[in-house]
Structure formats: C-alpha cells, structure tokens
N, C-alpha and C positions, 0 to 999 in steps of 0.2 A: 584560413580560419573556418571552422563551423561550430555550431552550437545547436545542440540536439535537446529534444525533451521527450522521455518516453510517460506516458500517463495512462492510467486505467481509465476506462469508459463505464465500467460496471461498478457493481459493490466489492471491488476489489478481487484478489486471486485470480486475475486474467493472465497469469504467466508472463509478468512483465520482467521478469528476472533473466528469462532466455533470450528476449530481445535486447535486453541491456547487455547481456553477456556477448551476443553476436555483434553489437555496435562498439563495444569497447575498444576493440582492435583497430577502429578507424578514430579513436578520441585519446588525448593525452590526458584527461583529466575527467573523473566520474564524480558527481556531487549527489548525495542525497540530501533533502531539503525539508522533510517534515516526517512526523509520526515519532515512533519509538521502538521498544522491543515488542510491540503489539502487531507490528508488521514482518510477516515473514516471506521468503521467496526460495524457490529452490533452483539451483542451478547445476545443470550438468556438465562437467569439464574432465577432460584428460581421464575418462573413464570412472570417475569419481562423481559422486553427488554431496552439493554443499548445501547446508540449509543455513541460510543467512537472514539475520533480523535486522539489526542496526547496520550492519556493515555495508556498503556499497558493492555490488557485484564487480566492480573494479579490482577489489582487492585480491582477488583471484589471478590478476595478471602482472606481471613484471612490468616495471617502466611506466606504469599507469599510476597517478596519484589518485589516491581516493578521500574525499571530502565529507565529511559530516558537518552541514552547516547550521546556521544559528535556528533555524526553525524545528530542528529535532530536539526532543526531549531524551535525556540521556541517564539510563540507570549504568552508573560506573560498574558496578558489580558484575552485571549481566554483559555488558560490553568486554569487560576482560575476560569472562568465561567465553565469549563467542570467539575472541582472539586467540585463546587457549586451544580451543576446539579446531579452528583451522589451521592452527600449528601444527597439532597433533596430526593432520591429514597432509602433512608435507607442504602445507604454503608457507612460503617466505614472505612475511608481512612486510612490503614497501613503505613507499610513501603514504603514510595516512595523516590526515590533518582533520582538527577537530575544533570546531567553533568554542572560542571563550564566553559567546554570548549565549551558548546553547543552555536551557533551563536543566537543571538536575531533579531526577526522582528518587525520593528517599522513602525509607521503610512507612513513615506515616502516610505517604500518599497511597500506598497500596492497602494499608489496612483502613484507611477513610473510605476508598474508593468500594473494598468488599462490602464494608457497613452500609453504605449507601444501595449499594445493590440489592442487599438484603433486605434492607427495608422498603425497597420498591415492590418485593414479591413479584407477582405475575407481571408486572410492568416494568421489570428490569429491563435495562437496555440491552444486555448481553454483551457486557465489556470482557477484555481478557485479565482483570484483575490485575493489571501491571502497574498500575499508578499512573496510567498515561494522561487520562481526563483530569484526575485530580491535580495532576501537575501543571497541565495547561491551565486550567483554572486559575490555579496560584500564580501564573505567568500574567494572565490578564488582570487579575484583581492586586498584581503587585506587592502587596504587603507581606505575602508569606513565600515569595520568591527567592530561590537562589539560585546566581548563573554558575558555570561551571569556573567560571574564570575567578569567581568569590573564595574556590576552595585554595587557592594559591595566597590567600591573604588571611593566614590563621586568626589573628586577633577579631577581624573583622567578620570571618566566618563563624567563630565561637560566639560572637554577640549575636548575629543574626540568628543562629541554632538556638540559643536560649529563649528569644523572643518567639520564634515561630513554633518551637516543641510545645512550650507552654501553653499558646494558644490553640495548637491543633488537638493538645489534650482534651481541653474543654470542649471543642467541636465533634469531636471523635467520640467521647464518651455521652454525648448527648444522643448519639445514633447507637452507639452500641457501648454501654456502660461495663462491659465485661472485656473489652480490648486491652490489649497490653501495647504500650508503646515504649519502645526502646529508649533509654536515658541520652539526653544530651551528650553526655560523657562519650558512650558506646558509638554512637553515631559520628561524633567527632573524630574519632581513633579510626574507625572503619573507612570513613570517607577521606581523610587526609592520606591513608595508605593508598586508597585507590587512585586518588589524585596524583600522588607521586609516580605512581606506575603509568600513568598516561601523561604525564607532563610533557614529554617529548614530542608529542603529538599536537599539542594545545596552542592555538594562534589565533589570530584576527582572520578567520576564513573569507569574510567579508574583502576585505583589502587585498587578499591573496587573490580571490576570484577575478576583482576588476586589473589586478596586475596582468593575469594571465590574459585576459581579455585584450589589453592593450597590446600584449606580445603575440596576438593573433594565434594562441594556442587552441587547440579544438577541445570543446567542453560538451560533456554529456550530462544531462540532469535525469536523475532516477526519481520516479515518483514511488509513492508507497499508498496501499490502499487502493481506492477508484474513487472516480468523480461523484458517484451517487451518494458516497459517505462523506462529502464536503460539510463542514460545519456550518456554512452560509447556504450553499446550492444542493445539498444532498436531501435525503429523506428525514429531515428532522423530526423528532430528536435521537432516531434510531442512527446515528451517524458517527464519525469519529470526531476527534476533538481540535481538528486542523483543518486547514484547506487543501485536501486530497486531490483537487482537481488541476487543471493547469494553472488554475488563478492561485495559486499558492506558491508559485516558484519564487516571485519577486520579493514577497515578505519573508519568505524561507531561506533565501539567500544572498539577498541584496543586490542581484543582480537583475536589471530592467527587463521587462518580457520583449521589448523591441529588439534586444540582443539575440533573441532566439531566431535561428534560421528555420528550422523543420520542427514540427509537434507531431509526434506519432502517437495514436490513440492505439491500445491495445484492447481487444475484446476477445472473451471466450466465445467459441461457436455455440455456446448455449449460456443460460443464466443460472448464476451460484449466489446464494446469499448466507452468511453467517449471523446467527443472533437473531434479534427481534425486529419486527418492522414488516409492513406489507411487502409481499413479492408477488406480483399479478400472475405470474406465468410458471409459478410454482407447481411442480407435479408431485403429489403426495401418493402414487400410485407405483407398479412395477415399473414402469418407463422411467420415472424420477429415479427410483432405486438402481436400475440397469446404468443410467448416466452418471451417477454417483459411483457406483463399482467399476464401470470402465474408465472414468476419468480419475479416480482415486482420490475423490473429493472430499478429503479430511485436512483440516488446519494443520500447516505447517509449523504454527508456535503451538497451538491449543490442542490438535487432535480432534476438535469437534467434527461431527459430519456435517458437510454444507448442504443447505437447502437447493434442489435442482430443479430446472424447469428449461423451458423452452425459449430460444431467443428472444429478446424483447426490443424491439427496434424502437419502440417510442422512449423506453428508459435511456437505452444506449444513444440513441440519436441526441437525446438531451444532453448525456455527459460529453458527446463529441463536440457539440454548439458552444458549451460553455467553456471548454478547454481549446478551442480554437485549434481543431486538428487539420493537419494537412494530408495525412494518409493514416491507414488503420493497417493493424496486425491481426488476422484471425487466428487463434490459437485454437490446439486441441480438437481439429476438426476429424480427426480419426476416431473420436471417442464415438461420433455419431454413425460410424459406419455400418454396423448391424441392424439398423432399424430401417422397417419397410416403408415408412414415410415420416416426416420431419415437418415441424411447424414452426412459424416465425410469426409472432405479435407484431401487426402493422398498425394497429389504433387500439385504442380503448373505447368501452362505452362505460360512461358515468352518468348515473341518473339519468337514464333513457337518451342519454346525446353521444354522439360518436365523436372522438377528438384524436388528435395525434400530438396534442400537447402533453408535456409532463406535468401532473399536479402540482402544486407548490404545499398544499395541506396532505398530512397523512391520513386524515379521515376520507378525503376524496380518492386518495391512491388505495386506500383499502376496500372502496367501493368498485374500482375500476375492474371491469370484465375484458377480458382480452380479446379482441379480434383477429383470429387466424389467417395467415395463407399457408395452404397446405401443399408442400413439395415432394416429391418421390425421393426415396432413400436410394443410395447407390450400391448398398450391400457387396462392398468389395473393399479388400485391404489396399489403403492408401499410403502406408508407411513409407513405402519405399520410392514414392514419386520425387522426383525432383523439378520436374518443369510443369508450369500451367496447363500446358496444351496436353498434357498425359493425365490429367484429372478425368475421371468418368463424367459424362456429360451431366449427369443429376448432382455430384459433387460441384461442378461448374457452375451449374445452376442456382445452388446453394450459395456459393461465394458471391456471385454476381448481384442476387437478390439482396444480400446484406449490404453490399456496396451501394446498392440503388437507394433501399431504404435509409441508409445514412447520410447518402449523397456525400460519399468520399472514396478516393481511390483506394485500392488495396495494394499495401507494399509488401507484406508478408503473409504467408499462409504455413501454419505449423501443423505437421501431421505426426509427431512424435516426440518424445523428450529430448533426443540427443540433438546436438547443435546442428548435424547434417541433416536431421529430419526438419528442414526449413526451406520452403519455396520462397525465393527472394526475388521479387520483380522489380 
C-alpha cells in the first residue's frame, strides 16, 4: 500500500494535474479533498487536452476510483456539465464517488458573492464568482448550510430551502437591492433533478476511504489551489476559503495525515498569482509578459491573465514547510529557456531588515523587497530532455539552487505539457 499526496506550494496553478496524472498509474484511488469549481487543472492525455475543475484527474483512467470527499463544495449543475464534457471527449466515466457530507453551492451563493465583491470595490478579493467562499462561510456558520446528502430527503430539503432562501434574500438585498434570487420552488426542482442524476455516485466517502486503507489499497490525494492560498496559513485575506495546503487533507477527507507515506510539493519554475494581494517578485515589465506568453499563463477556469514574476523561495519555502514536503516537482522549466539571466528571490527586506521568514501580515508582505540571486540562462531548447544528466549546466544549476533554498529533494522536472516531457528522478 502507498498513500501519496500532491500539494501546490505557491499561489496555485503549479501544474499539479500533470503530476497527479503521472502518479495515477501507481494508485488505485484518487481523492480530491478541497475547493470547488474555482480550481481548474489541465491534463494532456492520449493526444487530447482535458480541462478539469471538480473532477479528480483519476477520472481519465479506467480502473481507477475517483473520490470527491467531504471537504469539497459542490455545484451539482457544474459537476454534471463537466462529466458531460469529458464524456463527449470519449472518456468512459468509471467509478466516481461523491461524499454525502460535501456542502452544496446554490444560486444564491453566487449572487451573494458577486454582491459582496462589487461592494468591496478596489479592495475586492478577486474571487471566481462561483459561490465557493459564500458556501464555505455557510458551512462554518451552519445555520444556512445544506449538504449533498440532504438533497435525498425531499421534505427535509424543502424545509431547509424555505428557511435559508428567505434569510438569504434579506442578506443579499442589504448588499444589492436589485439582485434577483430564484424562488424556493425553482431551486428545489432543479436541484432535485441534479441529485437524481448524481445519486449512483453519492456515498459516505469517509467510510470508503478507511475501508481501502484497511484493505491496503494505494491512495493518491489531489490538492487544489496552493499552500499560499490556505485560509489559515496563506496570505490572508487574499486566500481561498479552505485549507489548500497539506494541512487540509485530514479535515477534507477524514483520513489521518499519519497515513500519508509521501508528500509531493509542486512548484512552478517561476511565480504566478491570480487576483489581489501582494506578490513580491511580480514583474510588470516585458520579462513578466514574456513569461506569461511562454507559459500560457491564463486561468483554466476564468481565462484571467496571471501575474508573473521570478521564483520566490521565501514564499515557496514557507509553503513547503507547512505542508510537510518530502520532495518537490519543478514544473514549466522550459518557459524560462529564452532568457539571458534568471533571478531567484532568496530573502526579503522589510522595514530595513533582512529576513527569510514569510510574513504573517499582509501589510508586511506588501512592503517586502525581494533580494535576488542572479543565475545565467541556458538559452537552449530543453523540451526533449529525459535525463537529469542531459540538462545544460545552467539549467541544472537553477534546479539545484531551488532545491537548496527549499531544503528539498527534487523528484520531478517538467519541461513541456506532454506526459513524456517529464524527467522523473
């Protein structure tokens, strides 16, 4: 038996889907344990490109069981659309299991989130407007929360909707008096139909995961977003609404973290960020645009251009420590191949003091001036390399410097989008 977790160490979009796809062959079960349809990943498989959001990457593999566990918030309409999309691409959806404990996103969650973001103006957090944060808030608040299992108890579900929608109407109209909220009847009818289509997949996934551990089957946890977006440990308040670091695996699945044998941290060879919040190494010049263009740095879910900059070893090292990483996967190294020189931030200067600690307060991070180590570029096409020994010396120096600064072993280096364009160590 092996239990492996794949976690992003930056602000998300680290190409975790590729590593999960590579590792799926070695595991019988793949589990997505947090987030919702705000998290997208792209997997190239069999000559086709799949854009997944809620579905684990294991869904593309026959014989692999895919689990959406209790820590995920589910928009049933979006999930059904995603299933239809991959079926149209020729994927036969096999064993998909969805937690009856997962909380459900309703239309009022999206309306409420849009109103709140609009009201914040220039201080908007930069959410995807998919109701993820408002659904998680209701989960924590409890009184307005509805779980997937509730949809299969019609009388209970209708009673909850009557209570919740009326209260939501009051809250939303206080923020946006013009907002139109669907009626209880229309929500009940739509979501009852969604639930019927998903029913064959809905079980107690916590009990299932503990059974497969007892049976010594191999399990792969698939993270979403990145450690720096963790609600408790990230760059608050510019974070996601769940524990997107390795800290989220236990509450998001019910599996104790001591059951995990290997924790793989995924890092991009440079830094990207979407939405608001400080990003100390961001490049707002032609180099930043070059990285964006070479890396196709536009959101899988939203299409928004990502903010790009040099690799930040202070921020990424912090992400590595809180997630308890055993080894790292360095992704998109090929994106940097045309640059004459490349920089890595190895410390910050904040209020005149040098530090390698990642600030806990957003105002201190906003003041952080990156201290760089400059390395030579390799100026060669590396997309055909398959062994570490074949990398140009400058590329190898860059890889080794990241490993040194993160105090981590390198397990994978990705030098292109295809599965074969991965050096596995």
